N, C-alpha and C positions, 0 to 999 in steps of 0.2 A: 130483672124483669123489664120487659119492654112494653110500653103502652098497654092499656086495658088489662093489666095483670097477666099477660101471656109471657111465657118464658121465651128468651131469645133462642131461636133455632141454632144448633151447632152442626157445622159441616166438618167431618173429619177429613184431613188431607193426609193420605198415606202413600207410601212408595219406598223403594229402596233408596239408600243414601246416594246423593248426587243426581237425583232425577229432575230437580228443578222446582221442588215444592216451595222452598223459602222464597225464591225469586218470584214465582207465580203469586204467592200470597202478598208480597210487597207490591207487585204491579196491580193486582186487583184492589188493594187498599188505595193506591194512587188514583185509579180510575173511578173509585166510588167515594172520593172525598166530598165532604159536605159542601165545600165551596165550588164544587164542580171538578171534573176530571183534570188532573194535573198533567203537565207536559211530562212524558215519560223519560225522555233523555236517555243517557247511557245506563245500562243495567248497574245497579249498585252491587258492591262486593258482598258476597254471602259466605258464611261458614257453615259446615255441616251442623245441623240441629242435633244437639244432645239434650234430650228432654222434649219439651213442648213449647210451641209459640202460639199465642193467641192473637188474632187479628179481627177487628170488627169492621164489617163492610156496611156502608150506608146505602142500602138498596131501597126500594119502596118500604121495606121492613129491614131492620138491622139483623144481620146474620153474623155469627161468630165462626171464623175458621179456626180450627184447632189442628195445627200442623204437628205431627208426631215424627220425630227423627227416624230415619231408616234403621238405625241401630237399635231402636226400641221395638222392632218387630215382634220379639217374643212376648211383649206385654201389651201390644195393641188391643187385645181383646178386653182389657180392663177399662177401656174407654168406649166400647161399643154401646153401653147402656144409655149414655147421654147424647147419642148421635141421632140427628134428624136427617142427615144426608151424608154421602161419602163420595169423595173425589180421590181416585187412585191415579197417581202420576207415574208414567213409564217413560224412561229416557230411551227413545227409539233409536238414538244415534249410537248406542252402545250395545252390541249384540249379547255380550255377557250379562248385562243388566236386564235385557229383555227376558232371558230365560229365568233369571233369579226372580224377576218381577212376576212371571207367570206362576211360579210356585207360591209366592206370597199372595197373589191375587186370588188363586183358587181357594186358599185357606180363608181369606176374607169373605169371598162370595159364599162359602159354605157355612159360615158362622151363623148359628141359629138366632142370636140377638139382632142380626142385621137383615133378617128375612123380609121385613116390611120397609126397609130403608132404601130409598132410591140411590143408585150407584151410577157414577159417570167415570169412565176410564179415559184419561187424557194421554194420548201418545205424543209426547213432546219431542221436538227437534226432528220431525219426520224427514225433512229435506236432506239433512246431514246423513241420515241412515240410507236414504234412497240413492245417494251418490255412490255409496259403497256397495250397493246391492243391485243385481241385474233386474229384479222385479220390485219396484218401489212399493212398500207397504205389504208385500207378500207375507202372510202369516201374522200380521199385526191387526190393526183395526178392521181391515177388510176381511178378516178370518174369524168369525164368531166361534170357531172351533176352540179358540184359546180358552174360552170360559164355558164351553158346552157341557163340561162335566160338573159345573157348579149347580147348586140346588135352586138357583134363582136367575132371573134375567138381569142384564146390565146393558147400559148404553155406552157407546164409545165414540170419541171424536179424535181427529188427528190435528196436530198443531204444526203446520209447515214452518220451517225455519225460513227467514228470520222471524221469530216471535218477539213480541214486545218484552217478554221476560227472558228470552234466550241470551246466554252469555257467549 
């Protein structure tokens, strides 16, 4: 419990394996440190998450990030009930991951327990993807058709490389 008896909000961080979820969570923790934002420096080494990682962010109010490993996709829905917000990370530099991410994203956006939960889709490493593609961002964040079949709206942002959490 955080202050005045209110529960600490939990933001689920989802996405396919290797999308940058762990590094994002670590960088956000560094930026929200109680003693002030830490120097980011070189990205720390990360390993694929098998299970779940919890990270508390010190914002005006404490928020817990619950990062679920990409390999846990089949059981993500068991965590939806405790979710206050959702961040879905897509590695835009890997075209095969983009298509896999779209399949998982549509399943997440169509889940009834998440109907009232705000969703942000982060397209990570956009510059790396744009270098390999004639039309930067085509079909990604600039194309709401990706999630047009979902039962709910979602917001999307792109993260151009180099990102503070990009490896």
